[in-house]
N, C-alpha and C positions, 0 to 999 in steps of 0.2 A: 406434789399429783403423781398417781399413773394409773395408768388401767393395764387389766390383768397381768403378765410376770411384771408390769412396772410398776402396779400397785402394790405387789408384793416385795418388790426393791424399796418405792416408799418407805413401806411399812418397815421395814428391815430398816432403812435410814433412819426412820423415829426414834427403832431403838438403840443403834448405835448412836446418835446425839445425845438422847438421856445417857447414856453409860461413858459418854467420854466426855461429857459435862459441854455440850454445845458441838455446832450451833444449834443457839436456841432455836424451834421449828414452830412457826405460827399456828398450822395445821396441818391435818394428814386429810389428804383426798383420796381415798383408795375407791377407785371404780373397777367392781368384778377382782376384785384384786385375787391373785393365785397364792396363797398364803401357807399352805399344806403339802408337804410332800409325800403324805401318806393318804394323802385322797386317790386311793385306785382302784377300788371295788367297786362295781358298777350299780348305779341304784336303777330299777326297770323302770323306773317311772318318767326319769331324766331324758336314759341314755339314747331310746327311739329321737331326741330330738337337739341333742347337745351339737352343739354348734364347732366347740372343741371336746375331742372325744377323750376316755379314760386312758384311750392308749395314745395319743397327743399329749396329756398329762404326764405321762410315764417317760415319755420320750423326752419332752421341756426336764423336767426335774433330774433325769440322767446325765443332760446335756448341764445343767449344772454343779451337780452334784456325784458324777460319776456313779458307781459302786455303789456309794454312802447313802444313796436316796432310799428312803424310806428306813433306813439303821439308825443308833439310837445317840451318835455322833454329831446329828446335823446339828448346826449354829442358827440359832435363832434370827441371827441375823439373815441368813438365807433363805428362811420357812421360819416366817414370824409367826407361825400359830403355834411354834411350839415356847415360844418364850414363857415363861412360869410368872413374870413379875411385868406387868402392864401399867404399873402406878408411875406417875411423872410424867408421861408421854402429851403431847398436844391432843387438843380438842380433833375429833375425826369425825368425816362425813364418808359411809360408805355405801354402796347400791351394788347391786346384784340381781339378774333375771333370776327368776321361779326356774325357770328349765335348765340353767347354768350349772356344771358340776362343780363350783364354788360355790354353789348359794350356802350348803349348810357350814362350811368352815367359816364364810364372809359371816353369816348368821352368829357360830359360835365364838368368833373374833370380837365381835358388837358386842357381844354380852358382856363377855370377860374385860375388855375394855371399860363398859359401864360398870361393871364390879367395882375396878379399879379406880373409879371416881373422876376416870375419862370423860367429860362430856362428849355425847356421843349423837349425831344423826342417822341411821340406816333407813333405807329404802329398799323393797321387795317389788319390784317390780314382773307385776303377774303375767305368765304365759307367754315369756318371749327367752331367747339363750341368752349363752355369752354373745358379746359383741354385738349388742341386739340396737344401740343403736348407731353404729354403720351399715343397718340392713334397712332399706326405703322401704317402709312400711306404707300400704294403701290407707289414706285417710278417713277412711267406712272400719279400719278396723281398733277393735278396742285397747289393742295396746298402743295407739298412734297418741302419741302426745297433742295435745290443742296449739293451733297455731296461734305463737305469740310471735313480738316483738315488730320491729318498722317494716320488717319482707309484707307482713300481712296489715301494712296502714290503709286508710281508703285510698289514697295518693297511690301507693302501690298496685291497691287492685285494680285502680283504675286505667293503669298504665297497662297493664297484662290484657285487659278487657282492650283496647283499643284495637281496632283491625290495622293490619301493615298497607302503610301507602307505596304505592310503586311510582315514580316516578311518571309525568304526563311523557306520552309519546315521543312531545318534539322539545323536552328536555333532555340532557344527560345526565346518568345519575352523580350524585355528587362523589367528588373521593372518598375511596376510605383510606386510614392508614393503616399503611405493611409496617413492619418491622425488616429493615433491609440488612444484609450483612455487613454492610457498611457505615451505615446510620444506625441509631437507636430508633427515628423514626421518619417515615417518608411516606409520601403519597404516589400514587401510579396516576 
């Protein structure tokens, strides 16, 4: 599993594990993966919204590949979009934002995996840039995910709505735990 450059590393690792006959991988979880060192020409529809710019991308690939970035000798282990054979890879989950400069390379990779017989789940998230899941969206945003999980349970909602109560003036406030340098827990 990996996201962004880590997603590219995870995809490269899956290729390497297949080519070296192990270790066996159960899945590829590639979140907005950076797969292709040749993605350098700005898309005018994406560039104004890009959280990771085309210049950032060029800098990142040059940091990894040096002067070889974009050249003919780049290993598919470093830039998995360059792999010719995607057969025999583990099932893959890919997701990317519609306004992410990796959108087209990720979609192409997902399609190529599928054509190679690899089970693929692909999600294109509308209207969001790279690393969108790290940005807090207002709950009214169409891109904001619906609330799920125990944090949204009725008991949790009730706790959040309960007013804060101050201690009565004639009673001291309860001691609050603090961390002191000489002990893991102490009270004041």
